[in-house]
VOPAGU-2260 file (C-alpha; in pm, 1 decimal, decimal comma):
REM VOPAGU-2260
SITE   aa  ch    i         X         Y         Z
SITE  MET   A    0    2424,4     135,4   -4088,0
SITE  HIS   A    1    2210,7     225,6   -3789,2
SITE  ASN   A    2    2283,5     570,8   -3653,6
SITE  PRO   A    3    2256,9     576,2   -3269,1
SITE  LEU   A    4    2168,6     947,3   -3285,2
SITE  GLN   A    5    1849,8     881,5   -3482,5
SITE  GLY   A    6    1659,3     798,3   -3163,1
SITE  TYR   A    7    1753,3    1136,4   -3019,3
SITE  LEU   A    8    1662,9    1329,1   -3334,2
SITE  SER   A    9    1335,8    1152,4   -3414,3
SITE  VAL   A   10    1030,8    1378,1   -3369,1
SITE  ARG   A   11     809,7    1076,0   -3295,3
SITE  ASP   A   12    1047,1     951,3   -3025,2
SITE  TRP   A   13    1057,5    1292,5   -2860,2
SITE  LYS   A   14     678,1    1312,0   -2862,4
SITE  THR   A   15     670,0     973,5   -2691,1
SITE  ARG   A   16     922,5    1087,2   -2428,4
SITE  LEU   A   17     728,1    1406,2   -2361,5
SITE  VAL   A   18     405,2    1211,3   -2316,6
SITE  PHE   A   19     579,1     973,5   -2076,1
SITE  TRP   A   20     740,5    1254,3   -1876,5
SITE  SER   A   21     405,7    1433,5   -1861,7
SITE  GLY   A   22     253,8    1113,9   -1722,4
SITE  ALA   A   23     513,6    1088,2   -1446,7
SITE  LEU   A   24     462,6    1458,1   -1369,1
SITE  THR   A   25      88,5    1395,4   -1344,2
SITE  VAL   A   26     141,4    1102,4   -1108,0
SITE  GLY   A   27     346,5    1322,6    -876,8
SITE  MET   A   28      89,4    1602,4    -882,5
SITE  VAL   A   29    -200,6    1364,7    -818,5
SITE  ALA   A   30     -13,6    1188,9    -536,3
SITE  ALA   A   31      68,2    1519,2    -366,8
SITE  SER   A   32    -287,3    1650,5    -408,8
SITE  PHE   A   33    -421,4    1320,3    -276,6
SITE  ALA   A   34    -203,3    1355,0      32,8
SITE  LEU   A   35    -324,8    1709,1      99,4
SITE  ALA   A   36    -688,9    1611,1      44,7
SITE  THR   A   37    -643,2    1315,2     279,9
SITE  ASN   A   38    -523,4    1544,7     557,0
SITE  TRP   A   39    -825,1    1770,1     500,0
SITE  MET   A   40   -1068,8    1475,8     519,6
SITE  LEU   A   41    -908,8    1342,2     837,4
SITE  ALA   A   42    -932,6    1688,8     992,7
SITE  LEU   A   43   -1298,8    1713,5     890,3
SITE  HIS   A   44   -1369,7    1375,4    1048,4
SITE  GLY   A   45   -1199,2    1494,1    1365,7
SITE  ARG   A   46   -1408,7    1811,3    1376,8
SITE  ILE   A   47   -1730,1    1610,8    1339,8
SITE  LEU   A   48   -1637,6    1387,1    1632,6
SITE  GLU   A   49   -1538,1    1687,2    1844,0
SITE  ALA   A   50   -1907,8    1768,5    1867,1
SITE  SER   A   51   -1971,5    1416,4    1997,3
SITE  PRO   A   52   -1776,9    1090,9    1951,2
SITE  TRP   A   53   -2113,7     912,5    1923,9
SITE  TRP   A   54   -2161,4    1065,4    1579,5
SITE  SER   A   55   -1934,6     785,6    1454,1
SITE  LEU   A   56   -2218,2     533,1    1505,0
SITE  LEU   A   57   -2408,9     713,6    1229,4
SITE  LEU   A   58   -2120,0     848,0    1021,0
SITE  ALA   A   59   -1919,0     525,6     975,3
SITE  PRO   A   60   -2193,8     287,1     858,0
SITE  SER   A   61   -2375,7     542,4     641,1
SITE  MET   A   62   -2057,7     661,6     468,7
SITE  LEU   A   63   -1926,4     308,6     412,9
SITE  MET   A   64   -2256,4     202,7     258,5
SITE  ALA   A   65   -2245,5     505,5      29,3
SITE  VAL   A   66   -1885,3     434,7     -71,7
SITE  VAL   A   67   -1956,4      68,3    -145,3
SITE  PHE   A   68   -2264,6     160,7    -349,8
SITE  LEU   A   69   -2073,7     419,0    -556,4
SITE  THR   A   70   -1772,4     190,4    -597,5
SITE  ARG   A   71   -1976,1    -101,1    -727,4
SITE  ARG   A   72   -2200,5     115,2    -945,0
SITE  LEU   A   73   -1954,3     368,5   -1088,8
SITE  PHE   A   74   -1599,1     246,3   -1019,6
SITE  PRO   A   75   -1587,4    -136,6   -1018,8
SITE  GLY   A   76   -1228,4    -256,5    -987,8
SITE  SER   A   77   -1126,4      24,3    -752,5
SITE  GLN   A   78   -1210,9    -153,3    -427,1
SITE  GLY   A   79    -945,2    -254,3    -175,8
SITE  SER   A   80    -578,6    -163,4    -178,1
SITE  GLY   A   81    -514,3    -128,6    -550,3
SITE  ILE   A   82    -188,8    -323,6    -541,2
SITE  PRO   A   83    -359,1    -658,2    -621,5
SITE  GLN   A   84    -518,5    -497,3    -926,5
SITE  THR   A   85    -181,3    -365,1   -1039,0
SITE  ILE   A   86     -24,0    -709,3    -996,6
SITE  ALA   A   87    -312,7    -863,9   -1188,6
SITE  ALA   A   88    -254,3    -618,4   -1473,8
SITE  LEU   A   89     112,7    -715,1   -1483,6
SITE  ARG   A   90      50,1   -1088,7   -1479,8
SITE  THR   A   91    -228,4   -1120,6   -1738,9
SITE  ASP   A   92    -223,4   -1122,2   -2118,1
SITE  ASP   A   93    -591,3   -1027,1   -2126,6
SITE  ASP   A   94    -608,0    -662,6   -2238,1
SITE  GLY   A   95    -977,2    -651,4   -2149,7
SITE  LEU   A   96    -905,8    -742,7   -1788,3
SITE  ARG   A   97    -616,6    -498,1   -1773,9
SITE  LYS   A   98    -842,2    -213,3   -1888,1
SITE  LYS   A   99   -1096,1    -302,9   -1617,7
SITE  VAL   A  100    -847,3    -242,6   -1334,8
SITE  LEU   A  101    -628,1      34,2   -1482,7
SITE  SER   A  102    -803,5     332,3   -1640,0
SITE  PRO   A  103    -861,6     704,7   -1587,7
SITE  ARG   A  104   -1205,1     623,8   -1444,8
SITE  ILE   A  105   -1045,7     389,3   -1189,5
SITE  ALA   A  106    -790,8     656,8   -1093,8
SITE  VAL   A  107   -1063,0     916,9   -1034,7
SITE  GLY   A  108   -1278,7     671,1    -841,0
SITE  LYS   A  109    -986,3     555,1    -630,4
SITE  VAL   A  110    -912,0     908,5    -515,2
SITE  LEU   A  111   -1271,7    1008,6    -445,5
SITE  MET   A  112   -1382,1     685,7    -275,9
SITE  THR   A  113   -1068,3     660,8     -60,3
SITE  LEU   A  114   -1120,9    1018,8      56,4
SITE  LEU   A  115   -1479,5     935,3     154,3
SITE  GLY   A  116   -1341,5     631,4     335,2
SITE  PHE   A  117   -1120,8     860,9     542,3
SITE  LEU   A  118   -1422,1    1078,8     617,7
SITE  SER   A  119   -1607,0     771,4     746,0
SITE  GLY   A  120   -1327,3     694,9     993,6
SITE  ALA   A  121   -1220,0     370,7     825,2
SITE  SER   A  122    -869,8     246,6     906,3
SITE  VAL   A  123    -717,6     269,9     559,2
SITE  GLY   A  124    -412,4     418,9     390,4
SITE  ARG   A  125    -360,8     615,8      70,5
SITE  GLU   A  126     -31,2     453,7     -32,8
SITE  GLY   A  127    -172,2     137,5    -194,8
SITE  PRO   A  128    -439,7     336,6    -379,6
SITE  THR   A  129    -170,3     576,2    -503,5
SITE  ILE   A  130       7,3     280,6    -664,8
SITE  GLN   A  131    -304,0     184,8    -864,4
SITE  ILE   A  132    -363,1     549,6    -950,6
SITE  GLY   A  133      -7,1     588,3   -1079,7
SITE  ALA   A  134     -24,8     264,2   -1277,4
SITE  SER   A  135    -361,6     368,7   -1425,4
SITE  ILE   A  136    -226,4     705,5   -1539,9
SITE  MET   A  137      85,4     562,4   -1701,9
SITE  TYR   A  138     -93,2     266,2   -1861,1
SITE  SER   A  139    -364,0     490,1   -2003,9
SITE  LEU   A  140    -100,8     710,6   -2165,9
SITE  GLY   A  141      72,8     405,3   -2307,7
SITE  ARG   A  142    -244,0     297,9   -2484,4
SITE  PHE   A  143    -258,7     625,2   -2676,2
SITE  THR   A  144     107,1     655,9   -2774,0
SITE  LYS   A  145     360,1     454,9   -2971,9
SITE  PHE   A  146     526,3     280,2   -2678,2
SITE  PRO   A  147     641,7     -74,0   -2756,5
SITE  ARG   A  148     394,0    -339,2   -2642,1
SITE  HIS   A  149     623,1    -476,3   -2368,5
SITE  TYR   A  150     657,6    -124,5   -2224,5
SITE  VAL   A  151     280,1     -85,6   -2207,7
SITE  ARG   A  152     229,2    -430,6   -2051,8
SITE  HIS   A  153     511,3    -419,2   -1798,0
SITE  GLY   A  154     732,1    -112,0   -1800,0
SITE  LEU   A  155     466,8     159,3   -1780,9
SITE  ILE   A  156     255,2     -21,9   -1523,1
SITE  MET   A  157     556,7     -85,8   -1301,8
SITE  ALA   A  158     680,6     270,0   -1356,4
SITE  GLY   A  159     344,1     419,3   -1264,4
SITE  GLY   A  160     317,3     207,3    -951,1
SITE  ALA   A  161     673,7     286,9    -846,0
SITE  ALA   A  162     617,9     656,9    -906,7
SITE  GLY   A  163     304,8     638,0    -694,4
SITE  ILE   A  164     472,7     481,4    -392,2
SITE  ALA   A  165     774,7     711,2    -424,7
SITE  ALA   A  166     552,3    1019,6    -425,4
SITE  ALA   A  167     330,5     886,4    -145,2
SITE  PHE   A  168     617,1     816,0      96,3
SITE  ASN   A  169     869,0    1068,9     -42,4
SITE  THR   A  170    1112,4     777,8     -74,1
SITE  PRO   A  171    1224,3     732,0    -437,8
SITE  ILE   A  172    1448,0     432,6    -364,0
SITE  ALA   A  173    1159,7     254,4    -192,5
SITE  GLY   A  174     949,1     310,0    -503,0
SITE  ILE   A  175    1203,1     136,4    -724,6
SITE  ILE   A  176    1254,6    -151,3    -482,3
SITE  PHE   A  177     881,7    -204,3    -427,3
SITE  ALA   A  178     817,9    -220,4    -801,0
SITE  ILE   A  179    1073,5    -498,7    -837,2
SITE  GLU   A  180    1021,4    -674,1    -503,1
SITE  GLU   A  181     640,4    -683,9    -490,1
SITE  MET   A  182     470,0    -585,9    -813,2
SITE  ALA   A  183     698,0    -784,2   -1044,1
SITE  ARG   A  184     906,7   -1019,1    -826,2
SITE  PHE   A  185    1138,0   -1054,0   -1119,9
SITE  TYR   A  186    1405,7    -829,7   -1269,2
SITE  GLU   A  187    1314,8    -693,1   -1610,2
SITE  GLU   A  188    1608,3    -495,3   -1739,6
SITE  ARG   A  189    1413,5    -313,1   -2009,6
SITE  ALA   A  190    1173,8    -167,7   -1753,2
SITE  ILE   A  191    1428,7     -38,7   -1502,5
SITE  GLY   A  192    1517,9     274,9   -1696,7
SITE  THR   A  193    1149,6     356,2   -1737,2
SITE  ILE   A  194    1092,4     311,5   -1363,9
SITE  LEU   A  195    1388,5     531,4   -1272,6
SITE  VAL   A  196    1274,4     821,3   -1488,3
SITE  ALA   A  197     914,3     797,9   -1364,7
SITE  VAL   A  198    1020,6     781,1    -999,7
SITE  ILE   A  199    1252,4    1080,4   -1031,0
SITE  ILE   A  200     994,0    1300,1   -1206,6
SITE  ALA   A  201     705,5    1200,9    -975,9
SITE  GLY   A  202     924,1    1233,8    -666,9
SITE  ILE   A  203    1047,1    1581,0    -758,8
SITE  THR   A  204     690,9    1691,4    -836,5
SITE  ALA   A  205     557,7    1567,5    -501,1
SITE  LEU   A  206     856,3    1728,6    -330,8
SITE  GLY   A  207     766,2    2060,6    -488,2
SITE  PHE   A  208     409,1    2036,2    -356,5
SITE  LEU   A  209     475,9    1893,9     -10,2
SITE  GLY   A  210     831,8    2000,1      64,2
SITE  ASN   A  211    1121,1    1786,4     182,5
SITE  TYR   A  212     992,5    1574,0     468,2
SITE  SER   A  213    1025,3    1230,5     624,6
SITE  TYR   A  214     692,7    1044,1     619,7
SITE  PHE   A  215     679,8     984,1     996,0
SITE  GLY   A  216     947,3    1234,1    1091,5
SITE  GLU   A  217    1294,9    1146,1    1216,5
SITE  SER   A  218    1368,6     905,7    1500,1
SITE  SER   A  219    1650,1     911,5    1754,2
SITE  ALA   A  220    1677,8     530,6    1743,1
SITE  HIS   A  221    2028,9     397,7    1803,0
SITE  PHE   A  222    2222,1      98,0    1933,7
SITE  ASP   A  223    2456,7     179,7    2221,4
SITE  GLN   A  224    2574,0    -164,7    2327,0
SITE  LEU   A  225    2585,4    -526,7    2219,0
SITE  LYS   A  226    2288,3    -637,2    2428,9
SITE  ASP   A  227    2066,5    -392,8    2238,8
SITE  TRP   A  228    2067,5    -651,8    1959,0
SITE  ILE   A  229    1824,8    -866,7    2158,2
SITE  ALA   A  230    1552,4    -631,9    2032,8
SITE  VAL   A  231    1614,0    -749,5    1674,6
SITE  PRO   A  232    1496,9   -1113,2    1710,2
SITE  VAL   A  233    1230,1   -1023,8    1967,3
SITE  CYS   A  234    1066,1    -766,1    1738,6
SITE  GLY   A  235    1133,0    -971,1    1426,5
SITE  VAL   A  236     965,6   -1286,2    1555,9
SITE  ALA   A  237     678,6   -1132,0    1755,0
SITE  CYS   A  238     580,4    -866,0    1503,0
SITE  GLY   A  239     648,7   -1091,9    1204,8
SITE  LEU   A  240     412,8   -1358,1    1340,4
SITE  LEU   A  241     143,6   -1097,9    1409,6
SITE  GLY   A  242     188,9    -949,6    1062,4
SITE  GLY   A  243     158,2   -1292,4     903,9
SITE  GLY   A  244    -150,6   -1356,8    1114,6
SITE  PHE   A  245    -304,5   -1031,1     991,9
SITE  SER   A  246    -240,5   -1127,3     629,6
SITE  ARG   A  247    -381,7   -1475,9     678,7
SITE  LEU   A  248    -695,7   -1338,9     846,6
SITE  LEU   A  249    -744,7   -1079,9     573,7
SITE  ILE   A  250    -702,4   -1329,3     289,1
SITE  GLU   A  251    -924,5   -1595,7     447,5
SITE  GLY   A  252   -1177,2   -1334,2     556,5
SITE  VAL   A  253   -1214,5   -1194,3     204,7
SITE  ARG   A  254   -1271,8   -1544,6      66,6
SITE  TYR   A  255   -1516,1   -1638,4     342,4
SITE  LEU   A  256   -1719,3   -1317,8     307,8
SITE  ARG   A  257   -1722,1   -1315,1     -73,7
SITE  PRO   A  258   -2062,5   -1488,2    -114,7
SITE  PHE   A  259   -2227,1   -1264,0     145,5
SITE  ALA   A  260   -2062,2    -953,5      -0,4
SITE  GLY   A  261   -2194,6   -1046,6    -344,4
SITE  ARG   A  262   -2553,6   -1080,3    -218,5
SITE  HIS   A  263   -2563,5    -806,3      44,8
SITE  PRO   A  264   -2278,5    -557,2     -14,6
SITE  LEU   A  265   -2450,0    -261,8     155,4
SITE  LEU   A  266   -2551,1    -467,2     460,1
SITE  LEU   A  267   -2191,7    -588,5     501,2
SITE  ALA   A  268   -2063,0    -230,5     470,0
SITE  GLY   A  269   -2311,9    -111,7     733,3
SITE  ILE   A  270   -2213,0    -387,1     976,8
SITE  CYS   A  271   -1843,8    -311,3     922,5
SITE  GLY   A  272   -1914,1      56,9     980,5
SITE  LEU   A  273   -2076,5     -14,0    1316,1
SITE  ILE   A  274   -1777,5    -228,4    1417,5
SITE  ILE   A  275   -1534,0      45,5    1313,6
SITE  ALA   A  276   -1733,7     301,0    1512,1
SITE  GLY   A  277   -1739,0      71,7    1816,6
SITE  ILE   A  278   -1363,2      18,9    1800,8
SITE  GLY   A  279   -1316,6     393,6    1763,8
SITE  LEU   A  280   -1518,0     459,4    2078,2
SITE  LEU   A  281   -1322,8     196,4    2272,9
SITE  SER   A  282    -986,7     332,1    2155,6
SITE  GLY   A  283   -1071,6     695,3    2221,1
SITE  GLY   A  284   -1059,9     767,0    1849,2
SITE  ASP   A  285    -706,1     631,7    1796,1
SITE  SER   A  286    -818,5     356,9    1556,6
SITE  TYR   A  287    -969,3     595,7    1299,4
SITE  GLY   A  288    -790,5     686,9     977,1
SITE  SER   A  289    -441,4     590,7     866,0
SITE  GLY   A  290    -285,9     600,7    1214,4
SITE  TYR   A  291     -22,5     844,7    1090,5
SITE  ILE   A  292     -57,9    1083,6    1385,4
SITE  GLN   A  293     -43,6     806,9    1646,3
SITE  ALA   A  294     259,8     643,4    1486,0
SITE  ARG   A  295     441,1     976,5    1459,8
SITE  HIS   A  296     376,7    1056,1    1826,7
SITE  VAL   A  297     501,5     715,0    1939,6
SITE  LEU   A  298     807,0     730,9    1714,8
SITE  MET   A  299     897,3    1081,9    1825,8
SITE  GLY   A  300     839,5     992,7    2191,7
SITE  ASN   A  301     586,1    1274,2    2225,0
SITE  ALA   A  302     313,4    1058,0    2373,5
SITE  GLY   A  303     247,3     706,2    2487,6
SITE  THR   A  304     -29,2     479,5    2360,8
SITE  ASP   A  305    -271,6     236,7    2514,7
SITE  LEU   A  306    -132,5    -117,5    2524,6
SITE  ALA   A  307    -436,5    -225,8    2324,9
SITE  PHE   A  308    -385,6      39,6    2052,9
SITE  PRO   A  309    -209,9    -185,0    1797,2
SITE  PHE   A  310    -478,7    -451,8    1836,1
SITE  TYR   A  311    -756,1    -195,0    1795,3
SITE  LYS   A  312    -576,6     -79,0    1481,6
SITE  ILE   A  313    -537,1    -431,2    1344,1
SITE  VAL   A  314    -905,3    -518,0    1392,3
SITE  ALA   A  315   -1019,2    -181,4    1250,6
SITE  THR   A  316    -799,0    -229,7     942,5
SITE  LEU   A  317    -930,9    -581,2     882,2
SITE  THR   A  318   -1288,8    -461,4     918,0
SITE  SER   A  319   -1229,1    -167,4     684,2
SITE  TYR   A  320   -1091,9    -399,2     415,3
SITE  PHE   A  321   -1378,5    -647,0     455,2
SITE  SER   A  322   -1629,4    -365,2     397,9
SITE  GLY   A  323   -1528,0    -347,5      30,9
SITE  ILE   A  324   -1424,9      19,6      17,5
SITE  PRO   A  325   -1110,1     143,7    -158,1
SITE  GLY   A  326    -814,6     189,5      77,2
SITE  GLY   A  327    -477,1      37,1     155,8
SITE  VAL   A  328    -303,5    -121,1     454,3
SITE  PHE   A  329      41,8      40,2     430,0
SITE  ALA   A  330       4,4     328,5     676,3
SITE  PRO   A  331    -223,8     135,6     917,8
SITE  SER   A  332      34,3    -145,5     927,3
SITE  LEU   A  333     317,7      94,7    1006,7
SITE  SER   A  334     100,7     249,2    1277,4
SITE  ALA   A  335      13,1     -88,6    1430,1
SITE  GLY   A  336     381,2    -185,7    1415,5
SITE  ALA   A  337     478,5     127,2    1604,6
SITE  GLY   A  338     222,7      40,5    1873,6
SITE  LEU   A  339     350,7    -316,2    1897,5
SITE  GLY   A  340     705,2    -187,1    1936,4
SITE  ALA   A  341     589,9      40,7    2217,7
SITE  ASP   A  342     422,6    -259,4    2385,2
SITE  LEU   A  343     742,4    -466,3    2359,8
SITE  ALA   A  344     973,4    -189,4    2483,3
SITE  PRO   A  345     912,9    -251,1    2859,8
SITE  LEU   A  346    1039,5    -608,0    2813,8
SITE  MET   A  347    1378,9    -464,8    2713,3
SITE  PRO   A  348    1431,3    -159,4    2939,8
SITE  TYR   A  349    1799,5    -135,0    2847,1
SITE  VAL   A  350    1709,0     -57,2    2483,1
SITE  SER   A  351    1576,5     287,1    2395,7
SITE  VAL   A  352    1201,1     294,6    2337,7
SITE  ASN   A  353    1240,8     469,3    2001,4
SITE  THR   A  354    1465,3     188,6    1882,2
SITE  VAL   A  355    1215,1     -83,7    1971,8
SITE  VAL   A  356     931,3     117,3    1815,1
SITE  LEU   A  357    1127,0     151,5    1490,5
SITE  LEU   A  358    1210,0    -220,3    1479,9
SITE  GLY   A  359     846,6    -301,5    1554,7
SITE  MET   A  360     736,2     -90,9    1259,8
SITE  VAL   A  361     966,9    -257,0    1009,7
SITE  ALA   A  362     900,5    -607,1    1145,0
SITE  TYR   A  363     520,8    -586,4    1147,5
SITE  PHE   A  364     507,6    -412,8     808,4
SITE  THR   A  365     731,9    -684,4     665,2
SITE  GLY   A  366     515,6    -951,3     825,7
SITE  VAL   A  367     208,4    -808,0     653,6
SITE  VAL   A  368     338,1    -742,0     301,0
SITE  GLN   A  369     646,6    -972,0     301,0
SITE  THR   A  370     869,0    -716,7     127,3
SITE  PRO   A  371    1166,9    -676,5     364,0
SITE  LEU   A  372    1376,1    -451,2     141,6
SITE  THR   A  373    1092,3    -206,1      80,1
SITE  ALA   A  374    1006,6    -198,6     450,3
SITE  SER   A  375    1369,8    -142,5     544,1
SITE  VAL   A  376    1415,9     145,9     301,4
SITE  ILE   A  377    1093,8     320,8     409,5
SITE  VAL   A  378    1186,4     293,6     777,6
SITE  MET   A  379    1554,4     380,6     727,8
SITE  GLU   A  380    1444,7     712,9     577,4
SITE  MET   A  381    1329,4     805,4     929,1
SITE  VAL   A  382    1662,7     744,4    1098,8
SITE  ASP   A  383    1966,1     968,0    1087,1
SITE  ASP   A  384    2202,5     696,4    1211,4
SITE  ARG   A  385    2382,9     456,0     979,9
SITE  SER   A  386    2441,5     212,6    1265,0
SITE  MET   A  387    2068,7     125,0    1249,1
SITE  VAL   A  388    2083,4      -4,7     891,1
SITE  PHE   A  389    2182,1    -359,5     983,4
SITE  PRO   A  390    1943,8    -396,3    1281,5
SITE  ILE   A  391    1654,3    -272,6    1067,9
SITE  MET   A  392    1729,9    -511,9     782,7
SITE  ALA   A  393    1792,1    -802,2    1020,0
SITE  SER   A  394    1455,6    -746,0    1189,1
SITE  ALA   A  395    1286,0    -731,3     848,9
SITE  PHE   A  396    1427,3   -1062,1     727,6
SITE  ILE   A  397    1356,6   -1236,3    1057,2
SITE  ALA   A  398     999,5   -1104,5    1035,5
SITE  LEU   A  399     971,7   -1236,5     679,7
SITE  ALA   A  400    1067,2   -1586,1     792,4
SITE  ALA   A  401     825,0   -1569,8    1086,9
SITE  SER   A  402     542,5   -1439,6     867,8
SITE  LYS   A  403     581,3   -1721,0     616,4
SITE  LEU   A  404     522,1   -1974,2     892,9
SITE  ILE   A  405     162,7   -1847,6     907,0
SITE  CYS   A  406      96,5   -1700,6     561,8
SITE  ARG   A  407     283,5   -1873,3     283,0
SITE  LYS   A  408     168,6   -1657,5      -6,9
SITE  PRO   A  409     229,2   -1278,9      -4,8
SITE  ILE   A  410     -91,2   -1093,2      72,0
SITE  TYR   A  411    -112,1    -894,6    -249,7
SITE  TRP   A  412     -47,4   -1196,9    -469,6
SITE  ALA   A  413    -318,5   -1388,7    -286,6
SITE  LEU   A  414    -563,4   -1100,4    -324,6
SITE  ALA   A  415    -475,6   -1070,8    -694,6
SITE  GLU   A  416    -648,2   -1405,3    -741,3
SITE  GLU   A  417    -976,0   -1216,2    -704,1
SITE  PHE   A  418    -901,8   -1066,7   -1045,7
SITE  LEU   A  419    -685,9   -1334,3   -1208,8
SITE  GLY   A  420    -807,2   -1669,6   -1079,6
SITE  GLY   A  421    -606,6   -1897,5    -849,3
SITE  GLU   A  422    -342,4   -2044,7   -1078,0
SITE  ALA   A  423    -270,4   -1727,3   -1272,6
SITE  ALA   A  424    -160,7   -1527,9    -970,3
SITE  GLN   A  425     122,1   -1758,2    -872,0
SITE  GLU   A  426     469,3   -1609,3    -863,0
SITE  PRO   A  427     670,9   -1655,3   -1181,4
SITE  GLU   A  428     909,4   -1949,3   -1180,7
SITE  SER   A  429    1147,2   -1805,1   -1436,5
SITE  SER   A  430    1347,3   -1488,2   -1408,6
SITE  LYS   A  431    1208,0   -1366,2   -1739,3
SITE  GLY   A  432     876,3   -1290,8   -1582,7
SITE  LYS   A  433     664,6   -1426,0   -1868,1
SITE  PRO   A  434     314,4   -1506,6   -1749,1
SITE  GLN   A  435     229,8   -1875,4   -1749,7
SITE  LYS   A  436    -135,8   -1923,6   -1822,0
SITE  SER   A  437    -342,9   -2239,1   -1854,2
SITE  LYS   A  438    -679,0   -2250,0   -2033,6
SITE  ALA   A  439    -853,3   -2286,5   -1699,9
SITE  ALA   A  440    -675,8   -1981,5   -1565,5
SITE  GLU   A  441    -759,1   -1789,4   -1883,8
SITE  SER   A  442   -1128,6   -1863,3   -1851,4
SITE  SER   A  443   -1108,9   -1771,2   -1482,8
SITE  MET   A  444    -963,3   -1433,6   -1572,6
SITE  LYS   A  445   -1239,9   -1369,6   -1821,8
SITE  ARG   A  446   -1497,8   -1448,4   -1557,6
SITE  ALA   A  447   -1327,2   -1215,5   -1311,3
SITE  GLY   A  448   -1311,0    -939,2   -1568,1
SITE  SER   A  449   -1678,4    -968,3   -1649,4
SITE  LYS   A  450   -1793,6    -921,1   -1289,0
């Protein structure tokens, strides 16, 4: 008869647990250190431009060319957000391809190259890269321990990604939801316990390094009267359409530029750098970096923004992604959404500006990534008012519907095709989440993995 206590008394099982817990602890430490290093790089970029804003015309193109060169030469597979690579690793049965996008080398390269991207002034975020870093750490540990195969293929990758987003945003619930809503898009019961443990350990570790904080601070958003609800559909539709447009432009732009990027990667990076520098000069420097400071000021009501700020931010983020450097779109999208909310606020003077800004953030972010629950949880962490829960979620789901009118496929699943091949990156039809793979898709994955 099987003794249920054997699993708790087994030395091998305890070694496996300790390795896994150490991995989650490492994810939290790396995420927190990454956040601190990001702030230092952004401050260094600011000090350089204090001497003269025209330095950006040299700094941006030269740094982007250097980052692209190093990425392609030393860290292939680390370019872009990192979430498409994590999705590709979840959806493929090809262990060779999985090792090309999730490894200790990728994790190191993702940190270093993203930091150099911040120094260049590129409009990127660290949250997407943190997901790939977390997944790389956990997957690498799984390869060297006695975890069951399905845990290595799905559970550990999802757990590492969830731990990464939880530590990056200091929102553990958002980490769990994002792992299920975006990276898997199916419910895998065996993996949920793994995700929970990883999120808790990584979250506590990051909390110990960074302290208890809300990512963008706390907002005084609130609904006072029934007519305030008009802001929900207005923000949901307007920002959702713009978010879907951003995703469509990014996806089509990557595909259109792929041949040129393959032949002239450094030239493309230099051109993108000049565009980023030009946008930075036009925006007074507001378009550089993640946009965290600008979004926080708008959300807190400490300062207004130029009406054109969100559009500067959108174009700068697109250009940064097209350059081929590592970096995500999470924080820039939240920043652009805050700016769009501020632009829409004068149309509804009877609604508090902070409320419209908050709804703009959740709606535009949802429009871009098409994950309404994740967006709602991240934004709700900023509000100390339970009455805002339903308006936030309503705006998110309206934005999702509006976004799908322009961009049918979620952005990260579309970008995962760069690593998987077109058919292999489609969303699973069954709730079991077993990858469906044709021979054509299999050969396409092998070609992608060999690049």
